[in-house]
Phi, psi and omega in degrees: 000133181261141176278181183284353180256002174088009180259145176289158181290332176291325178296317182294315184295317181300316187291332178273353176283115182231129181283117184291349183275345180251158176284150180289129185230153175222149185270128177276185185294335181273000181084010178258152184285134174261125178270113186282349177284333187243004185283148178267120181262008173294124175267145176289163186301313181299318182289324182293319180294320181298318181295316181298327178295333186272348184286129177270115183285001173292128184303148183298328170197163182234143174265047175292159186292332185228135182302143176298144186294341183270008176240076187308319185296319177295320178297315183296314179299322180300309185285333174300310179294323181292318184294315181293326184290316185287339183257322195232329197257149167279167179304315184294318180294320180294321177292328175292321179294324183293321175305312182296315179300322178298321176299317179295318176302321182295309184285352177253006175064031170281148184271332182288137175232143175284149175287170179292315183262143182291323179294330175292320177301311185285321188286321180293329181265004182060022178273338176301314180298322182284327176294324187259017181292129183080005178258123182252127182265136178229144174276133186250132172284126182290338181276311187242355184062030176283146184254146174223127190288134180278159172279186184294338179270007179074025183248146178277125178275347172247124191263337181228138180299133185282346181267307185242005177061021173287140178290137184258346187242158178285136178290160179107145183289325187285347176245043186302119171059031170273130184294143172289317177240148185227131175237125177247123182258128182264115183296131178290325181295313180298316182295320174296324178304313179295321181295316183295336184274355178286134179302130174080002180287321179296323174301319182299326183291339181260005185295332183299330181294332178250024181283155175286137177234147175240136184295139180058027178227123179263112184255336183204179182301336179293346180269353185275164180294325182294318180296319184282334191240341187296135177086352182282132181242118177060041181077012181280187184292142178292176185298321181284341183271348185283338180199144176294350181253006169280120187241153175247136187243148173245134180257144180225144167215136182205165180241159180210161179261104182283344183236152179262132178092001178213147181273101179215112184256120172247161182227168179219149175242127188231156171232137170242157182258120186282337177301335177287150180292158186302327174280355175246344191298315188261011177296151185299322185282353180252358180268133177267119177268103189288320179194165176245120183274127181289157175265204006273350185238153180288138175288155178285176180302319182292324180288334183298328183302331181293326183278340174274345188298311180298323177300317183286317182302317187291303183079173181226075178217108195199164169262130175230162176266138181260200190308314189279354178065009181239334183263128175260130174232155179264128181256130177238138187234137173245124172277108192239355184211147173242117182239091181222173163290162189302312184304313186293320183297323179290325173304303189302319193257001171088028176256153180283165184293161183295347179256017181274169179299318177253076197270342187277133180273356181258337182215177182252024180298138177262126181257126176279177181263155178285156182300130174078008178213103184288341185267354175256131187260150179260108185262021172285180182072085178265051173272084192300329182300334182266000180277129178265106184303145169286155170227163177306316184290319179294323179300309183293319175300313178297322182290321177287330172296321177297319179298326187270357176297120183279337182258125182293333179290337182276342179298314182297319182296317183295318183294316180298329182283319186253346180070024186220140172233167181278142178230147178297332182291346180284350173283356180275151183292137184253309187296130183283067177247166180311131185270123175286162189301333184268000176287144176274297183237154156262123188236143182201136182258113180291318184281003177227070191279098186282000000 
């Protein structure tokens, strides 16, 4: 088997075997052994002056933040490591890769060297700031999932949760004020600015206008009534027709198992842009990852609101730069669709679970339990005349009443009776009226047409 330097393993092993009982020797030009224990290392003055004249005072290598432009190999390896770090590698894996790259740079006589720490690489080259542009870090309470914003150094300014007195930081002096659980929120405003500056992205937003259509055939979201009618006042233009920069968003939330052999559930909140064609809409580069929910367990419906709060607070009404970087356009966004499995959709929109007494999101019918099993509901009796439909007003009223319950034991009873809980998304505007400048979102639930 050959090593990376072209020598066999046996050759390397043989070369490394040195008898510790003998002095280290080397053969001089005359074939005689040199004893390094007795050699005189004092150079005479003439030779020392000559030696100093030939010494290149340029340092063997430099830990500058960016490789020198006259070292194309260093530049290539630098960007290779950066791209792998930002897309695939952890800090530990990056540091191991940088050690290997430094060996390559050493044997190719390059002056540049990678730093020891991955954070040093990113911060010294100002890439750390660019990678985390628009990302806000929060310390998460393990007890109630309340969020507390971290400072610029990633340290928690609040050490104990103000609601449940749970410790928020890792113990020990070496980990001073480091959060136990971390939630990172990715700004929608910052992300959309980056999207709009991408060449051809705005053109992709307009492809739906020139799509082929077939009468009485619904092929995509563009053929639905929400797309065609939302935001229209007195027969005027719908929301998406009022400007080329008006976009409709879909929100998704789901959980996944990141580790094998252990029960650890993490989650993600995502936004997609409906204006993009179906074959582009869900591409990785076009999906907005709003935030990653820490594990190891899934939060409850009420606890989810803590992670939705930054999303609702920020809103999507802004000035952005488009392709030519000279023209400014106002981008308005309407959150019009929830695309999740049923448990996640109910959490997001403030409905109770499917096994609750008031399980339907369309009406207020009460479902009793099956005999002998209190957790299984009896969904018989399809007497639609007796079903009381939900309305926007009754749902919001019941959700706010649930929120204002002072006794925690009364909240489950109220939720079972009305089938509603408070959701942060209920703070968003619902009525399709002209949106004033200070509004954040225009919100509408297609599948719950009140």
